[in-house]
Each structure stands twice: as structure tokens, then as C-alpha cells.
N, C-alpha and C positions, 0 to 999 in steps of 0.2 A: 839341570843335572842331567845324569846319565840317564843312558831310555832303561824302563824295567824289562823290557824285551829281552827273553834270552834266545836258542834257538829252539824249535818247535817243528820246524819244516813247511807243507803246507796244511793251514789251516781255511776249510771251507765257508766264507761269508755271502752270498749270494748268489746270481744269476746274473748274466747280461739280457737287459732289455726288462722288459715287464714279467714274463714268464715265473711260474711259479717255484720258488722254493724251496723245494720240499727236504732239499739234502738228505733227498735220497740214495740207496747203495742198489749196487748190482752184482751178484754172484759172479765172483770166478773159482778158477780153483788152483791150489799149490802144490806142486810134487811133493807126495809125500818125504821124499828123500833129498829135498831140498835143504842144503845147509847153511842159505844164506839166510840170516835174520832180515826180517822186513820191519818195518817201523809204522806206527800210526802219524802220520803225514807225507809219507815217502811214498815219490811218484813211482810208478812201478811200469814194466813194460811187457809187452805180448812175446812169450815163446811159441816157433811154430808145434811146438809138440803140444798146446792148447792150452798152458797153465803161462800163470805170472811170473815176475820175477823181478829181484830189486832193481833199480838203476844203473845201477854195476859200471857206472863213469860215475864220478864224484859231480863231473860237471853239469850233468846230462852229456848222453854221445848221441851218434846217429839213428837210432832208433827212435821210432816213435811211443812215445806216451802213452798207456791205453787209460792210466787214472791214476788215483792216490788211495792209496791205503788205511784205510777206515780203521779194520779189525778183521779176525778170521777164528771159525770153529775147525774144531779138530777134536778126535778121539782118542784120549793117552793111551799109551804104549805101554804104561804102566800101571794106571787105577782100571781104565776100561772106560771112565767117563766123560761124557763129553765136556771138553772145556773151549771157553768163552773168551778168546785174550786180544789185547790192543798191537800186539804183536807177534809176529812170526818168530820163535825163536831158534827156528830151524833143526829142528829136531823132535824128540818125547812124541810125536802121531803113528797110531795102528796104522799100518797100510793099507790093512783090510777097508780100514772108511777113507772117505775122501776128507781134504784139508781143504774148506770152505774160507776165501778171499770174499770181504766185501768194499768194493771200492766203490768212490766218488767217479764215475767215469763219463758224466757230460760235458762235452766239448766246450759249453755254454759258461759251468761252474767256474766262478772267482774264488780268488783264494786270498789270503794273506800270509806275508812270509817278511820272515826279518832280514835285515842285511847285516854284512858280517863285519863292514869294513866301515871306514872314513877316506874317501876320495876327494884330492882339493880342486877345488870349483864345484863340489856338490856340498855346500855347509851353511844352505840357508833352505826352507822349502821352496822359493821361488829357482834354486839352482836345481834341487832335483825335480823337478815338476817338468824343468826340460828334457826327463830320459820318460816322460810319461808317451805312450806310444812307441818305446824304442823296445829290445830286446834284453833277456839278460842270460846268463849261466848260474847256476848254482857254485857255490863257491864252496859247500858239502852239500850233497845228495845223497849217500848209500850208507849213510853209518845214524846211530842211534843211539839210545840209555837200555842196557837191559833189565835195567832198576825201574823203570818206567814205562816204560815200551815206547817214548813217543821218539821220533825221527830228530835229527841233529841237523837239519838240512837249512840253511842260510843262501839267501843271494848274493852275489857279488858284484858292486857298483863298479869295479875297474870294467867289466866286461860287456858294459850297455855299448848298446849298438844297433844298427838295423837290419845286421843277418838273421834273416828269421829262421836260420838254424839253430838258434841258440832255445833252449831249452821253456822257457818264460817270455811274455810278454807285458811288459807293464803297463796297467790300466788307468792306475791313481794311485793314493797315497791316503790310507788308511788313516781319521779325525781320531787321534788317539792324547789325551793329555800326557797321559803317565810315559807317553811315546814320541814326544815332540821335538828331543833335543835333536837337531838335524848336521850337529858338529862329535855327534856320537855312533857307533852301532847299533843294528836294536829298530833304525827306523821303519816302520810297518806299510810293505807298499802293496799295493793289490795289484794283484797279478790271474793272468790265464794259461794254461799249457799252451804252446805253441806245438805245430805239426801232429795235434790230437789223430791215436789208431782211430777215434772213431766219426769222426769229423770228414764231409763229404768229400772234403780235399786233398785229405790225409794223405801223403804218398808213400809213406816208408811204411817198407814191410816190416812183419815182426821178425824179428831173433831168431837165428838158425841155432842157439846156442842147445847142447845136446844132453839132455835129461831123460830122466825114467822117471817109471810110476805116477800116476797121477792124483 
């Protein structure tokens, strides 16, 4: 039967090794005039202005990922009240107050992401398992739903390669009876972020995208 998984971005599920998995998040900032929607489960990048932004490249780009967006807090420009949202809508914040973003930013964090497609030669668990420890790009990485606030990011099995500049590294396959059809999209891959901005070996600098306001 087809998998029940749709697209939901990167969902935190654990940590590498035996470290405590608190699924804790760190506070960052979004520029109050940033018009790019940022969805829960979306990988985000650091900007040289000291704020974070959406992934900007659907398959991931050449900027290190600083974490995965979990939600934000801001003061509404219309009501003056504090708003908690699982996505940044791209407008509506009072510029006199900070827009606080909360990210899963531990380089050792593991996530599950659904695959977007079916690829010849990867139609069984054994065949897909040969991709474990390889790298993979997003099929879609910078879009989502304004209704649910959830990212629509998925992983593209066509991109599996040893290339370490691809956005994600495959660490395993989640055991899930509802998503165990390897002949259909929605295979739940366990991944971690490659070239993580907070990792000791992170080598890609923050983006220099121009932005104003904090």
C-alpha cells in the first residue's frame, strides 16, 4: 500500500550517540522586515546581519544550515499582542520588538524526512539501505503551507551521492509500518544536516544577503 507520509520537512527524532535528547531549541532572530515565510520543519541559514532566513535554494545551497525552524514569537503590528506561531508569515510584526525564532540547532540532531519520489533500483528496503551514509539533497526545501505552517520539504532520491556538499546525510530508515512501502514516495529517511554551521568542522560562511532591521 502507499505510504501515509506527506511532506512535513525535517522532524526531530533523536540525537547521534547516547547524548541526552531534550529536543531543546535555541533562540535566534528574524529581521522584522523579512518577507520570506519560514515554516516549521524548514532548514534555515544564517545571514551576516546576525539573523536567520529561509533556505533560499530549494535543494539546499552553498550556505551552511544553522538549524531547523521550530516556531517564532513576535508582537503583532495590528493588535500589539505577543503572537506564538509555528511559522513566520513574512509580515505582521511590530518592528519595535524582536522577532524571536527557535531552532533545533544541535549538529548531532537527527531528523526524519519523507522522500518525494520513487527511483529505479531503489524499490526495496535493501536497495534503499544502500544509500545509508550517502548524502542527499532536498527535492523541495523552501516552501510550505500557510494553512498549517508546516514545511513541505522532502528529500530527492535521485540526488543520492557521496558529494558532501549536499544538504543532508542519510543515517538510516525509520521503522514505521504506515510508511514501509518502498515502491512509493514517503519513505521515512533518518538524516542529519551536512556542513552544519554550528559544527566544529563547519566551513561555509554565513550568507551576505542584505537585510535591514532585527
